C-alpha positions in Angstrom: -2.5 -1.0 -56.0 -5.3 1.2 -57.5 -3.6 1.2 -61.0 -3.3 -2.6 -60.8 -6.9 -3.0 -59.8 -7.9 -0.8 -62.7 -5.9 -3.1 -65.0 -7.4 -6.2 -63.5 -10.9 -4.7 -64.2 -10.0 -4.0 -67.8 -8.6 -7.6 -68.3 -11.6 -9.2 -66.7 -14.0 -7.1 -68.8 -12.0 -8.0 -72.0 -12.1 -11.7 -71.1 -15.8 -11.5 -70.4 -16.4 -9.8 -73.8 -14.6 -12.6 -75.7 -16.6 -15.3 -73.8 -14.4 -16.2 -70.8 -16.0 -14.6 -67.8 -13.9 -14.8 -64.6 -16.0 -15.7 -61.5 -13.3 -16.0 -58.8 -11.5 -13.0 -57.2 -8.2 -12.1 -58.9 -5.3 -12.4 -56.4 -3.4 -9.2 -55.9 -0.1 -9.6 -54.0 1.4 -6.6 -52.1 4.5 -6.3 -50.0 3.0 -3.5 -47.9 1.0 -4.9 -45.0 -0.2 -1.5 -44.0 -1.7 -0.9 -47.4 -3.4 -4.3 -47.3 -4.9 -3.5 -43.8 -6.2 -0.1 -44.9 -7.7 -1.6 -48.0 -9.4 -4.5 -46.3 -10.5 -2.8 -43.0 -13.4 -0.3 -43.4 -12.9 1.0 -39.9 -12.0 4.6 -39.7 -8.8 5.4 -38.0 -7.4 8.9 -37.2 -4.2 8.0 -39.1 -6.2 7.1 -42.3 -8.3 10.3 -42.2 -6.7 11.7 -45.4 -6.6 8.6 -47.5 -7.0 9.4 -51.2 -9.8 8.1 -53.4 -7.4 5.4 -54.6 -7.7 3.5 -51.3 -11.5 3.7 -51.4 -11.4 2.3 -55.0 -9.3 -0.7 -53.9 -11.4 -1.3 -50.9 -14.6 -1.2 -52.9 -13.3 -3.8 -55.4 -12.1 -5.9 -52.5 -15.5 -5.8 -50.9 -17.2 -6.6 -54.3 -15.0 -9.8 -54.5 -13.3 -8.7 -57.6 -9.8 -9.0 -56.0 -8.3 -10.8 -53.1 -5.4 -9.2 -51.3 -2.4 -11.2 -50.0 0.9 -10.3 -48.6 4.2 -11.3 -50.2 7.5 -10.9 -48.3 9.7 -8.1 -49.7 12.4 -10.7 -50.3 10.1 -12.8 -52.4 8.8 -9.9 -54.5 9.6 -10.9 -58.1 8.4 -7.5 -59.4 11.7 -6.0 -58.2 13.3 -7.1 -61.4 11.0 -4.6 -63.2 11.2 -1.8 -60.7 14.7 -1.9 -59.1 18.2 -2.3 -60.2 18.9 -5.9 -59.1 22.2 -7.7 -59.7 24.0 -10.9 -58.8 22.4 -13.4 -56.5 19.2 -11.4 -56.3 18.9 -11.3 -60.1 19.4 -15.1 -60.3 16.9 -15.7 -57.5 14.2 -13.7 -59.3 14.9 -15.2 -62.7 14.6 -18.7 -61.2 11.3 -17.8 -59.5 10.0 -16.6 -62.9 11.2 -19.7 -64.7 13.8 -17.8 -66.7 17.2 -19.3 -67.5 20.3 -17.4 -66.9 21.6 -15.3 -69.8 25.0 -16.9 -69.2 23.7 -20.5 -69.5 24.3 -22.1 -72.9 21.0 -22.6 -74.9 
């Protein structure tokens, strides 16, 4: 999440520099509910004692209103097409969600 937040900051700054400032928080979807809870809840817990700087960075940007964090079910995670070897029905499902046609369909 921290790498994505850094990219969001870069894109927002670039848009601002070319005259398109973004006022609303940028939605960031994550399929890990524990990561979302840790990033949005500033309460110290014994289990989060050794959280790295990355978590604090994400929390800071969340509190600033730069991002909004939302949960996406693992089954609905379209990023799987870029990070995992998906085939068959799962591949067709993700392609349809992304608005991509099947490579087997005639053009």
